[in-house]
C-alpha atoms as one frame of an Amber mdcrd trajectory, in Angstrom:
protein
 124.903 149.858  50.227 128.357 148.782  51.448 130.829 145.977  50.945 133.295
 144.762  53.565 135.847 142.082  52.709 136.998 140.136  55.771 140.203 138.154
  55.267 142.078 135.886  57.634 143.567 132.465  58.120 141.795 129.371  59.392
 140.359 129.924  62.875 141.498 133.552  62.850 138.111 134.836  64.027 137.014
 136.269  60.686 133.516 134.749  60.728 132.905 135.828  64.328 134.064 139.320
  63.419 131.795 139.494  60.355 128.750 138.154  62.224 129.316 140.560  65.119
 129.690 143.567  62.815 126.720 142.514  60.704 124.665 142.056  63.869 125.285
 145.699  64.824 123.685 146.972  61.617 119.976 147.721  61.459 118.370 145.208
  59.135 114.978 144.040  57.979 116.531 140.621  57.422 119.894 139.010  58.154
 121.129 136.486  55.618 123.984 133.998  55.746 125.007 133.089  52.204 126.829
 129.794  52.631 129.142 128.263  50.043 129.862 125.000  51.895 128.422 121.646
  50.942 127.958 118.760  53.356 129.968 116.204  51.395 130.836 114.150  54.482
 129.607 113.655  58.039 132.159 115.995  59.599 131.177 118.855  57.268 127.473
 118.188  57.855 128.089 118.430  61.604 130.121 121.618  61.159 127.373 123.239
  59.060 124.699 122.245  61.597 126.790 123.680  64.452 127.306 126.998  62.654
 123.604 127.251  61.831 122.692 126.588  65.480 125.218 129.190  66.684 123.619
 131.855  64.449 120.154 131.002  65.700 116.822 131.796  64.104 117.607 135.459
  63.501 119.547 134.522  60.354 118.087 133.176  57.120 120.413 130.824  55.254
 120.897 130.806  51.490 123.050 128.005  50.124 125.131 129.057  47.126 128.053
 126.672  46.648 128.415 127.666  42.985 125.826 130.271  41.957 127.082 132.944
  44.342 126.553 135.909  42.007 122.916 134.882  41.529 122.430 134.659  45.308
 123.930 138.129  45.765 121.631 139.539  43.076 118.644 138.230  45.097 119.580
 140.313  48.149 117.484 143.418  48.758 117.783 146.829  50.331 117.408 146.639
  54.105 119.167 143.285  54.271 122.527 142.562  55.840 124.311 139.529  54.434
 127.403 137.592  55.415 128.922 135.514  52.625 131.012 132.650  54.002 133.293
 132.022  52.190 134.876 132.974  48.879 137.722 130.465  49.002 135.320 127.556
  49.445 133.260 128.901  46.525 136.459 129.123  44.466 137.292 125.514  45.376
 133.844 124.371  44.226 134.306 126.149  40.900 137.807 124.761  40.405 136.574
 121.217  41.024 133.861 121.834  38.412 136.511 123.177  36.009 134.488 126.395
  35.659 135.715 129.574  33.991 137.098 131.243  37.108 137.806 134.607  35.505
 134.235 134.901  34.261 132.786 133.739  37.597 134.865 136.207  39.627 133.990
 139.036  37.230 130.291 138.167  37.486 130.521 138.074  41.278 132.294 141.434
  41.325 129.473 143.016  39.319 126.857 141.502  41.634 128.681 142.663  44.777
 129.047 146.237  43.483 125.391 146.401  42.410 123.913 144.899  45.575 121.642
 147.180  47.605 122.290 145.026  50.702 125.031 145.600  53.248 127.574 142.855
  52.594 130.290 141.206  54.661 132.295 138.846  52.469 134.614 136.359  54.193
 137.608 134.684  52.604 140.701 132.782  53.675 144.023 134.478  53.068 146.116
 131.630  51.686 149.010 133.452  50.077 151.182 134.103  53.110 152.657 130.636
  53.467 155.171 128.647  51.519 154.828 127.992  47.803 152.652 124.868  47.493
 154.327 121.721  46.213 151.820 120.884  43.466 150.300 122.630  40.465 146.674
 122.491  41.664 147.505 124.043  45.034 149.645 126.729  43.367 146.806 127.512
  40.964 144.348 127.742  43.868 146.658 130.097  45.761 147.089 132.280  42.667
 143.377 132.334  41.796 142.477 133.194  45.406 144.976 136.048  45.414 143.621
 137.490  42.167 140.043 137.102  43.443 140.918 138.887  46.687 142.507 141.758
  44.784 139.375 142.173  42.649 136.977 142.082  45.610 139.214 144.353  47.716
 139.291 146.918  44.902 135.474 146.984  44.888 135.133 146.946  48.697 134.425
 149.971  50.840 136.300 148.332  53.692 138.833 145.507  53.933 139.627 143.948
  57.298 142.263 141.317  58.058 141.569 139.287  61.192 144.557 137.748  62.962
 144.193 135.917  66.295 140.736 137.422  66.699 142.024 140.954  66.203 140.674
 143.014  63.298 143.181 145.068  61.354 141.552 147.580  59.017 143.425 147.636
  55.709 141.003 149.872  53.809 138.145 152.167  54.741
């Protein structure tokens, strides 16, 4: 149906923006596709808080690694928010997965989805060059992933200080 990529820094307001916009769309079902894992108490608390803030109107699908498969399960009439690509990328990097293949597979799933999609990701390439190889690789992989998803997206929005800036669409 449509694909919106929502980029921004940490605490920029990107998730609030995506949830608000998704909430305006008519939908048979609203789905939060979450890529986070509760690996410690703080993250478990954060996940619980976000779930409570969304309330019962949102179904939650957990997809820390198999994101393309989760997207393929979405149906027409559904509105989904995917939060977030950079955390998914981190999970794949830690698993030493084939990132190129995973991003390509996700791109195909996003383009083929009959659902209305809002895909959230952290823009990490606007700061200094990281001081270690892993962080530089992450920054590079995130940038390439963002370019691929943005090319497929109908709309791309950058959120800065809670303000949406439409870059495409």
